[in-house]
ROLUMTI-685768 format. One record per residue: residue in three letters; z, x, y of N, C-alpha, C in turn. Coordinates in Angstrom, 2 decimals. Layout:
% residues N
+---------+---------+---------+---------+---------+---------+---------+---------+---------+---------+
| residuo |    n_zz |    n_xx |    n_yy |   ca_zz |   ca_xx |   ca_yy |    c_zz |    c_xx |    c_yy |
+---------+---------+---------+---------+---------+---------+---------+---------+---------+---------+
|     ALA |       Z |       X |       Y |       Z |       X |       Y |       Z |       X |       Y |
...
+---------+---------+---------+---------+---------+---------+---------+---------+---------+---------+
% end
This chain:
% residues 166
+---------+---------+---------+---------+---------+---------+---------+---------+---------+---------+
| residuo |    n_zz |    n_xx |    n_yy |   ca_zz |   ca_xx |   ca_yy |    c_zz |    c_xx |    c_yy |
+---------+---------+---------+---------+---------+---------+---------+---------+---------+---------+
|     MET |   51.71 |   27.77 |    2.11 |   50.58 |   28.58 |    2.54 |   49.29 |   27.99 |    1.95 |
|     VAL |   48.30 |   27.80 |    2.79 |   47.04 |   27.21 |    2.35 |   46.12 |   28.32 |    1.84 |
|     ASN |   45.55 |   28.09 |    0.67 |   44.57 |   29.01 |    0.09 |   43.29 |   28.93 |    0.92 |
|     ARG |   42.82 |   30.08 |    1.41 |   41.62 |   30.12 |    2.25 |   40.41 |   29.55 |    1.53 |
|     ARG |   40.27 |   29.89 |    0.27 |   39.13 |   29.39 |   -0.50 |   39.16 |   27.86 |   -0.55 |
|     GLU |   40.33 |   27.30 |   -0.74 |   40.48 |   25.85 |   -0.79 |   40.26 |   25.23 |    0.60 |
|     LEU |   40.72 |   25.90 |    1.64 |   40.56 |   25.40 |    3.01 |   39.09 |   25.27 |    3.39 |
|     PHE |   38.29 |   26.28 |    3.04 |   36.90 |   26.30 |    3.45 |   35.96 |   25.70 |    2.39 |
|     ARG |   36.50 |   24.82 |    1.57 |   35.72 |   24.14 |    0.54 |   35.20 |   22.83 |    1.11 |
|     PHE |   33.91 |   22.64 |    0.99 |   33.31 |   21.38 |    1.41 |   33.31 |   20.45 |    0.21 |
|     PRO |   33.67 |   19.17 |    0.39 |   33.73 |   18.27 |   -0.76 |   32.36 |   18.09 |   -1.42 |
|     ASN |   32.39 |   18.02 |   -2.72 |   31.18 |   17.76 |   -3.48 |   31.58 |   17.06 |   -4.77 |
|     PRO |   31.26 |   15.81 |   -4.91 |   30.38 |   14.99 |   -4.09 |   31.10 |   14.46 |   -2.84 |
|     VAL |   30.31 |   13.85 |   -1.98 |   30.81 |   13.27 |   -0.73 |   30.75 |   11.75 |   -0.86 |
|     ASN |   31.81 |   11.10 |   -0.42 |   31.83 |    9.64 |   -0.39 |   30.91 |    9.17 |    0.74 |
|     GLU |   29.85 |    8.47 |    0.38 |   28.86 |    8.02 |    1.36 |   29.49 |    7.08 |    2.40 |
|     THR |   30.48 |    6.29 |    1.99 |   31.17 |    5.41 |    2.94 |   31.85 |    6.24 |    4.02 |
|     SER |   32.55 |    7.28 |    3.61 |   33.23 |    8.15 |    4.58 |   32.22 |    8.83 |    5.50 |
|     ALA |   31.11 |    9.30 |    4.93 |   30.09 |    9.96 |    5.74 |   29.55 |    9.00 |    6.80 |
|     ARG |   29.31 |    7.77 |    6.41 |   28.78 |    6.79 |    7.36 |   29.80 |    6.43 |    8.43 |
|     LEU |   31.08 |    6.37 |    8.05 |   32.12 |    6.07 |    9.03 |   32.31 |    7.22 |   10.01 |
|     VAL |   32.24 |    8.46 |    9.52 |   32.31 |    9.62 |   10.42 |   31.12 |    9.58 |   11.38 |
|     ALA |   29.94 |    9.27 |   10.86 |   28.76 |    9.17 |   11.72 |   28.95 |    8.10 |   12.79 |
|     SER |   29.63 |    7.01 |   12.44 |   29.93 |    5.97 |   13.43 |   30.82 |    6.51 |   14.54 |
|     GLY |   31.81 |    7.32 |   14.16 |   32.67 |    7.96 |   15.15 |   31.90 |    8.91 |   16.05 |
|     VAL |   30.94 |    9.62 |   15.47 |   30.09 |   10.52 |   16.25 |   29.27 |    9.72 |   17.25 |
|     VAL |   28.73 |    8.59 |   16.81 |   27.95 |    7.74 |   17.72 |   28.81 |    7.32 |   18.91 |
|     VAL |   30.03 |    6.89 |   18.64 |   30.93 |    6.47 |   19.72 |   31.18 |    7.62 |   20.69 |
|     GLN |   31.53 |    8.79 |   20.16 |   31.81 |    9.95 |   21.02 |   30.59 |   10.32 |   21.85 |
|     ALA |   29.42 |   10.34 |   21.22 |   28.20 |   10.74 |   21.93 |   27.82 |    9.73 |   23.01 |
|     VAL |   27.98 |    8.45 |   22.71 |   27.67 |    7.42 |   23.71 |   28.65 |    7.52 |   24.88 |
|     VAL |   29.91 |    7.80 |   24.60 |   30.87 |    7.99 |   25.68 |   30.40 |    9.12 |   26.60 |
|     PHE |   29.92 |   10.23 |   26.00 |   29.41 |   11.32 |   26.84 |   28.23 |   10.84 |   27.69 |
|     LEU |   27.30 |   10.10 |   27.08 |   26.13 |    9.64 |   27.83 |   26.52 |    8.71 |   28.98 |
|     ILE |   27.63 |    8.00 |   28.82 |   28.10 |    7.10 |   29.89 |   28.84 |    7.87 |   30.98 |
|     VAL |   29.81 |    8.70 |   30.59 |   30.64 |    9.36 |   31.60 |   30.06 |   10.69 |   32.10 |
|     ARG |   29.21 |   11.31 |   31.30 |   28.54 |   12.58 |   31.65 |   29.51 |   13.65 |   32.15 |
|     GLN |   30.57 |   13.82 |   31.35 |   31.57 |   14.85 |   31.63 |   31.54 |   15.87 |   30.48 |
|     TRP |   31.45 |   17.15 |   30.79 |   31.30 |   18.19 |   29.78 |   32.43 |   18.19 |   28.77 |
|     TRP |   33.63 |   17.86 |   29.20 |   34.78 |   17.95 |   28.31 |   34.70 |   16.97 |   27.14 |
|     VAL |   33.90 |   15.91 |   27.27 |   33.71 |   14.97 |   26.16 |   32.97 |   15.65 |   25.01 |
|     LEU |   32.17 |   16.65 |   25.34 |   31.43 |   17.37 |   24.30 |   32.32 |   18.32 |   23.49 |
|     VAL |   33.47 |   18.69 |   24.03 |   34.34 |   19.64 |   23.34 |   34.86 |   19.08 |   22.01 |
|     PRO |   35.49 |   17.90 |   21.97 |   35.93 |   17.39 |   20.66 |   34.78 |   17.04 |   19.74 |
|     LEU |   33.65 |   16.62 |   20.31 |   32.48 |   16.32 |   19.49 |   31.99 |   17.58 |   18.79 |
|     THR |   31.86 |   18.65 |   19.54 |   31.41 |   19.94 |   18.98 |   32.44 |   20.50 |   18.01 |
|     TYR |   33.72 |   20.44 |   18.38 |   34.76 |   20.93 |   17.48 |   34.73 |   20.17 |   16.15 |
|     GLY |   34.54 |   18.86 |   16.21 |   34.50 |   18.05 |   15.00 |   33.41 |   18.51 |   14.05 |
|     PHE |   32.23 |   18.77 |   14.60 |   31.14 |   19.26 |   13.75 |   31.47 |   20.64 |   13.18 |
|     LEU |   32.00 |   21.52 |   14.01 |   32.38 |   22.86 |   13.53 |   33.40 |   22.75 |   12.41 |
|     ALA |   34.43 |   21.94 |   12.60 |   35.47 |   21.77 |   11.59 |   34.88 |   21.22 |   10.29 |
|     ARG |   33.97 |   20.23 |   10.40 |   33.39 |   19.63 |    9.19 |   32.44 |   20.59 |    8.49 |
|     VAL |   31.72 |   21.41 |    9.24 |   30.86 |   22.41 |    8.60 |   31.71 |   23.40 |    7.81 |
|     LEU |   32.80 |   23.85 |    8.40 |   33.64 |   24.86 |    7.76 |   34.51 |   24.32 |    6.64 |
|     THR |   35.07 |   23.11 |    6.82 |   36.09 |   22.65 |    5.88 |   35.91 |   21.21 |    5.41 |
|     GLY |   34.77 |   20.59 |    5.70 |   34.66 |   19.17 |    5.39 |   35.62 |   18.41 |    6.29 |
|     PRO |   36.33 |   17.43 |    5.78 |   37.23 |   16.66 |    6.64 |   38.57 |   17.34 |    6.91 |
|     THR |   38.86 |   18.45 |    6.25 |   40.20 |   19.05 |    6.29 |   40.71 |   19.34 |    7.70 |
|     LEU |   39.92 |   19.98 |    8.54 |   40.36 |   20.32 |    9.90 |   39.75 |   19.43 |   10.98 |
|     SER |   39.08 |   18.38 |   10.55 |   38.45 |   17.45 |   11.49 |   39.34 |   16.24 |   11.69 |
|     PRO |   39.84 |   16.01 |   12.92 |   40.65 |   14.81 |   13.15 |   39.91 |   13.52 |   12.77 |
|     LEU |   38.64 |   13.43 |   13.13 |   37.85 |   12.26 |   12.77 |   37.70 |   12.17 |   11.25 |
|     GLY |   37.42 |   13.30 |   10.61 |   37.29 |   13.32 |    9.15 |   38.57 |   12.91 |    8.45 |
|     GLN |   39.69 |   13.38 |    8.94 |   40.98 |   13.02 |    8.35 |   41.27 |   11.53 |    8.54 |
|     PHE |   41.03 |   11.02 |    9.73 |   41.27 |    9.61 |   10.01 |   40.41 |    8.73 |    9.09 |
|     VAL |   39.15 |    9.09 |    8.97 |   38.24 |    8.31 |    8.14 |   38.63 |    8.38 |    6.67 |
|     THR |   38.85 |    9.59 |    6.14 |   39.10 |    9.72 |    4.70 |   40.47 |    9.25 |    4.27 |
|     ARG |   41.46 |    9.38 |    5.15 |   42.83 |    9.00 |    4.77 |   43.22 |    7.57 |    5.17 |
|     VAL |   42.63 |    7.07 |    6.26 |   43.05 |    5.77 |    6.79 |   41.98 |    4.69 |    6.59 |
|     VAL |   40.77 |    4.97 |    7.04 |   39.76 |    3.91 |    7.07 |   39.12 |    3.68 |    5.70 |
|     THR |   38.55 |    4.70 |    5.08 |   37.84 |    4.53 |    3.81 |   38.68 |    3.84 |    2.74 |
|     PRO |   39.96 |    4.21 |    2.56 |   40.74 |    3.51 |    1.52 |   40.90 |    2.00 |    1.78 |
|     ARG |   40.71 |    1.59 |    3.02 |   40.85 |    0.17 |    3.35 |   39.52 |   -0.59 |    3.32 |
|     VAL |   38.44 |    0.14 |    3.11 |   37.12 |   -0.49 |    3.02 |   36.88 |   -0.84 |    1.55 |
|     HIS |   36.81 |   -2.11 |    1.28 |   36.69 |   -2.56 |   -0.10 |   35.24 |   -2.87 |   -0.45 |
|     VAL |   34.51 |   -1.79 |   -0.69 |   33.13 |   -1.86 |   -1.16 |   33.00 |   -0.89 |   -2.32 |
|     GLU |   31.89 |   -0.98 |   -3.03 |   31.64 |    0.01 |   -4.06 |   31.19 |    1.29 |   -3.36 |
|     HIS |   31.96 |    2.34 |   -3.54 |   31.65 |    3.61 |   -2.88 |   30.61 |    4.36 |   -3.69 |
|     ARG |   29.63 |    4.89 |   -2.99 |   28.59 |    5.71 |   -3.59 |   28.91 |    7.15 |   -3.26 |
|     PHE |   28.68 |    8.03 |   -4.19 |   28.94 |    9.45 |   -3.97 |   27.63 |   10.20 |   -4.02 |
|     VAL |   27.46 |   11.12 |   -3.05 |   26.23 |   11.90 |   -2.94 |   26.57 |   13.39 |   -2.91 |
|     THR |   25.58 |   14.20 |   -3.16 |   25.75 |   15.64 |   -3.18 |   26.21 |   16.15 |   -1.81 |
|     GLY |   27.20 |   17.05 |   -1.83 |   27.80 |   17.53 |   -0.59 |   26.97 |   18.53 |    0.20 |
|     THR |   26.18 |   19.35 |   -0.48 |   25.47 |   20.44 |    0.21 |   24.54 |   19.94 |    1.32 |
|     PRO |   23.72 |   18.92 |    1.09 |   22.88 |   18.42 |    2.20 |   23.71 |   17.82 |    3.34 |
|     LYS |   24.85 |   17.21 |    3.00 |   25.71 |   16.64 |    4.05 |   26.30 |   17.76 |    4.91 |
|     ARG |   26.64 |   18.88 |    4.28 |   27.15 |   20.01 |    5.05 |   26.06 |   20.55 |    5.97 |
|     PHE |   24.84 |   20.64 |    5.46 |   23.71 |   21.06 |    6.27 |   23.56 |   20.11 |    7.47 |
|     ALA |   23.67 |   18.80 |    7.22 |   23.54 |   17.81 |    8.29 |   24.63 |   18.01 |    9.35 |
|     GLN |   25.86 |   18.35 |    8.91 |   26.93 |   18.64 |    9.87 |   26.56 |   19.87 |   10.71 |
|     GLY |   25.91 |   20.84 |   10.08 |   25.46 |   22.03 |   10.81 |   24.42 |   21.69 |   11.86 |
|     VAL |   23.53 |   20.77 |   11.54 |   22.54 |   20.31 |   12.52 |   23.26 |   19.61 |   13.68 |
|     GLY |   24.25 |   18.79 |   13.34 |   25.04 |   18.12 |   14.38 |   25.76 |   19.14 |   15.27 |
|     LEU |   26.26 |   20.21 |   14.65 |   26.90 |   21.28 |   15.41 |   25.90 |   21.94 |   16.36 |
|     ALA |   24.68 |   22.18 |   15.87 |   23.65 |   22.79 |   16.72 |   23.33 |   21.89 |   17.92 |
|     PHE |   23.21 |   20.59 |   17.67 |   22.90 |   19.65 |   18.76 |   24.06 |   19.53 |   19.75 |
|     SER |   25.27 |   19.31 |   19.23 |   26.41 |   19.12 |   20.14 |   26.78 |   20.43 |   20.84 |
|     GLY |   26.79 |   21.53 |   20.10 |   27.07 |   22.83 |   20.70 |   26.01 |   23.23 |   21.71 |
|     GLY |   24.75 |   22.96 |   21.36 |   23.65 |   23.23 |   22.29 |   23.79 |   22.40 |   23.56 |
|     ALA |   24.21 |   21.16 |   23.41 |   24.41 |   20.29 |   24.58 |   25.55 |   20.81 |   25.46 |
|     LEU |   26.61 |   21.30 |   24.82 |   27.74 |   21.83 |   25.58 |   27.32 |   23.08 |   26.36 |
|     VAL |   26.60 |   23.97 |   25.71 |   26.12 |   25.19 |   26.38 |   25.14 |   24.83 |   27.50 |
|     ALA |   24.20 |   23.93 |   27.20 |   23.21 |   23.53 |   28.20 |   23.90 |   22.93 |   29.43 |
|     TRP |   24.91 |   22.09 |   29.20 |   25.64 |   21.49 |   30.33 |   26.30 |   22.58 |   31.16 |
|     GLY |   26.91 |   23.54 |   30.47 |   27.57 |   24.64 |   31.17 |   26.61 |   25.49 |   31.99 |
|     LEU |   25.36 |   25.56 |   31.55 |   24.34 |   26.34 |   32.26 |   23.63 |   25.52 |   33.34 |
|     GLY |   24.04 |   24.26 |   33.47 |   23.44 |   23.41 |   34.49 |   22.17 |   22.70 |   34.04 |
|     ALA |   21.82 |   22.83 |   32.77 |   20.63 |   22.16 |   32.23 |   21.03 |   20.80 |   31.69 |
|     HIS |   21.42 |   19.93 |   32.61 |   21.96 |   18.63 |   32.22 |   20.96 |   17.77 |   31.46 |
|     ALA |   19.68 |   17.84 |   31.84 |   18.66 |   17.05 |   31.15 |   18.54 |   17.49 |   29.69 |
|     VAL |   18.63 |   18.78 |   29.44 |   18.57 |   19.29 |   28.06 |   19.77 |   18.78 |   27.28 |
|     SER |   20.92 |   18.85 |   27.90 |   22.14 |   18.38 |   27.27 |   22.04 |   16.90 |   26.91 |
|     LEU |   21.57 |   16.10 |   27.84 |   21.42 |   14.66 |   27.60 |   20.41 |   14.40 |   26.48 |
|     ALA |   19.31 |   15.14 |   26.47 |   18.29 |   14.96 |   25.43 |   18.85 |   15.29 |   24.05 |
|     LEU |   19.63 |   16.37 |   23.96 |   20.23 |   16.74 |   22.67 |   21.20 |   15.67 |   22.18 |
|     ILE |   21.98 |   15.11 |   23.09 |   22.94 |   14.08 |   22.69 |   22.23 |   12.78 |   22.35 |
|     VAL |   21.16 |   12.45 |   23.02 |   20.38 |   11.27 |   22.63 |   19.84 |   11.46 |   21.22 |
|     GLY |   19.33 |   12.65 |   20.93 |   18.86 |   12.95 |   19.57 |   19.98 |   12.82 |   18.55 |
|     LEU |   21.16 |   13.28 |   18.91 |   22.33 |   13.17 |   18.03 |   22.70 |   11.70 |   17.80 |
|     VAL |   22.64 |   10.90 |   18.86 |   22.93 |    9.46 |   18.72 |   21.94 |    8.80 |   17.76 |
|     VAL |   20.68 |    9.16 |   17.89 |   19.66 |    8.58 |   17.00 |   19.96 |    8.96 |   15.55 |
|     ALA |   20.17 |   10.26 |   15.30 |   20.42 |   10.72 |   13.93 |   21.71 |   10.13 |   13.36 |
|     ALA |   22.77 |   10.15 |   14.13 |   24.05 |    9.63 |   13.65 |   23.98 |    8.11 |   13.45 |
|     SER |   23.23 |    7.42 |   14.28 |   23.07 |    5.97 |   14.12 |   22.31 |    5.64 |   12.84 |
|     LEU |   21.28 |    6.42 |   12.54 |   20.55 |    6.20 |   11.29 |   21.48 |    6.36 |   10.09 |
|     GLU |   22.33 |    7.38 |   10.13 |   23.30 |    7.59 |    9.04 |   24.32 |    6.47 |    9.00 |
|     ALA |   24.89 |    6.15 |   10.15 |   25.98 |    5.18 |   10.21 |   25.54 |    3.77 |    9.82 |
|     PHE |   24.39 |    3.35 |   10.32 |   24.01 |    1.95 |   10.19 |   22.96 |    1.68 |    9.11 |
|     LEU |   22.19 |    2.72 |    8.72 |   21.14 |    2.52 |    7.72 |   21.26 |    3.44 |    6.51 |
|     ALA |   22.28 |    4.30 |    6.48 |   22.47 |    5.28 |    5.40 |   21.26 |    6.20 |    5.25 |
|     VAL |   20.63 |    6.54 |    6.37 |   19.52 |    7.48 |    6.38 |   20.01 |    8.77 |    7.02 |
|     CYS |   20.13 |    9.81 |    6.21 |   20.63 |   11.10 |    6.69 |   19.45 |   12.02 |    7.00 |
|     LEU |   19.12 |   12.16 |    8.29 |   17.99 |   13.01 |    8.67 |   18.22 |   14.47 |    8.28 |
|     GLY |   19.45 |   14.94 |    8.43 |   19.75 |   16.32 |    8.02 |   19.51 |   16.52 |    6.54 |
|     CYS |   19.84 |   15.51 |    5.74 |   19.62 |   15.59 |    4.29 |   18.13 |   15.60 |    3.97 |
|     ILE |   17.35 |   14.82 |    4.73 |   15.90 |   14.79 |    4.53 |   15.30 |   16.15 |    4.86 |
|     VAL |   15.73 |   16.75 |    5.97 |   15.25 |   18.08 |    6.35 |   15.67 |   19.10 |    5.29 |
|     PHE |   16.90 |   19.00 |    4.81 |   17.39 |   19.90 |    3.76 |   16.49 |   19.83 |    2.53 |
|     ALA |   16.18 |   18.61 |    2.09 |   15.31 |   18.44 |    0.92 |   13.93 |   19.02 |    1.16 |
|     ARG |   13.41 |   18.82 |    2.36 |   12.08 |   19.37 |    2.68 |   12.11 |   20.90 |    2.67 |
|     LEU |   13.17 |   21.49 |    3.24 |   13.29 |   22.95 |    3.24 |   13.42 |   23.50 |    1.81 |
|     MET |   14.08 |   22.74 |    0.94 |   14.15 |   23.15 |   -0.47 |   12.77 |   23.09 |   -1.11 |
|     ARG |   12.05 |   22.01 |   -0.85 |   10.71 |   21.85 |   -1.41 |    9.78 |   22.97 |   -0.97 |
|     TRP |    9.92 |   23.42 |    0.27 |    9.09 |   24.49 |    0.80 |    9.57 |   25.87 |    0.36 |
|     GLY |   10.74 |   25.94 |   -0.29 |   11.27 |   27.21 |   -0.76 |   12.08 |   27.97 |    0.28 |
|     VAL |   12.31 |   27.37 |    1.44 |   13.12 |   28.01 |    2.48 |   14.57 |   28.09 |    2.02 |
|     ILE |   15.05 |   27.00 |    1.40 |   16.38 |   26.97 |    0.80 |   16.18 |   27.11 |   -0.70 |
|     PRO |   16.76 |   28.14 |   -1.32 |   16.55 |   28.34 |   -2.76 |   17.11 |   27.17 |   -3.58 |
|     GLU |   16.45 |   26.89 |   -4.70 |   16.83 |   25.77 |   -5.55 |   18.27 |   25.86 |   -6.04 |
|     HIS |   18.77 |   27.07 |   -6.29 |   20.13 |   27.22 |   -6.82 |   21.21 |   26.79 |   -5.83 |
|     VAL |   20.86 |   26.68 |   -4.55 |   21.83 |   26.27 |   -3.53 |   22.30 |   24.85 |   -3.79 |
|     CYS |   21.42 |   24.04 |   -4.31 |   21.78 |   22.65 |   -4.56 |   21.09 |   22.13 |   -5.81 |
|     VAL |   21.62 |   22.50 |   -6.94 |   21.06 |   22.05 |   -8.22 |   21.12 |   20.54 |   -8.31 |
|     GLU |   22.24 |   19.93 |   -7.85 |   22.39 |   18.48 |   -7.93 |   21.34 |   17.76 |   -7.09 |
|     CYS |   20.83 |   18.42 |   -6.07 |   19.85 |   17.78 |   -5.18 |   18.56 |   17.46 |   -5.92 |
|     ASN |   18.27 |   18.19 |   -6.99 |   17.03 |   17.98 |   -7.72 |   17.11 |   16.83 |   -8.70 |
|     ASP |   18.30 |   16.33 |   -9.00 |   18.47 |   15.23 |   -9.94 |   19.12 |   14.06 |   -9.21 |
|     ILE |   18.30 |   13.08 |   -8.83 |   18.83 |   11.97 |   -8.04 |   19.41 |   10.86 |   -8.89 |
|     THR |   19.34 |   10.95 |  -10.20 |   19.79 |    9.85 |  -11.05 |   21.25 |    9.50 |  -10.83 |
|     ALA |   22.10 |   10.50 |  -10.59 |   23.52 |   10.23 |  -10.37 |   23.75 |    9.45 |   -9.07 |
|     ARG |   22.85 |    9.57 |   -8.12 |   23.01 |    8.88 |   -6.84 |   22.55 |    7.43 |   -6.89 |
|     LEU |   21.87 |    7.05 |   -7.96 |   21.35 |    5.71 |   -8.06 |   22.37 |    4.70 |   -8.55 |
|     VAL |   23.48 |    5.18 |   -9.14 |   24.49 |    4.29 |   -9.70 |   25.72 |    4.26 |   -8.80 |
|     PRO |   26.05 |    3.09 |   -8.20 |   27.26 |    3.01 |   -7.39 |   28.50 |    3.13 |   -8.26 |
|     THR |   29.56 |    3.71 |   -7.70 |   30.83 |    3.84 |   -8.43 |   31.93 |    3.24 |   -7.59 |
|     ALA |   33.01 |    2.87 |   -8.24 |   34.13 |    2.26 |   -7.52 |   34.99 |    3.30 |   -6.88 |
+---------+---------+---------+---------+---------+---------+---------+---------+---------+---------+
% end
């Protein structure tokens, strides 16, 4: 029997290599949708974001594949970053992919395509340049006081993120 508290735990810290590889998978899925323009392609994309928001990689097929199969075979120095902004970024991805799915269902195909193009841009920045737009927005919302400081104490001290670990 799985403990619910453990199931719905988001990893902290997060392996940046795994995050970038998951983002690469998101880019592939989103580009496939832009090519085939079939609503059902958005279903696993949206589910993946929902699963990662709720449980990190635990219930995400892409997250499991990346963390159990791919990341252990990538021989680089892994950097670890605070999990809370990454969870927020997954929530933004859920809003974009879920919004695209709903928009497609309502016949607003242009809105759906625009949301997925935005998702491709954001996921590509994460995957290829290690730039997490969701994390940047999270930090800005903290600075403005929208997100209370206690939500992410580690976010205020970047020194741990400056040193790569094996």
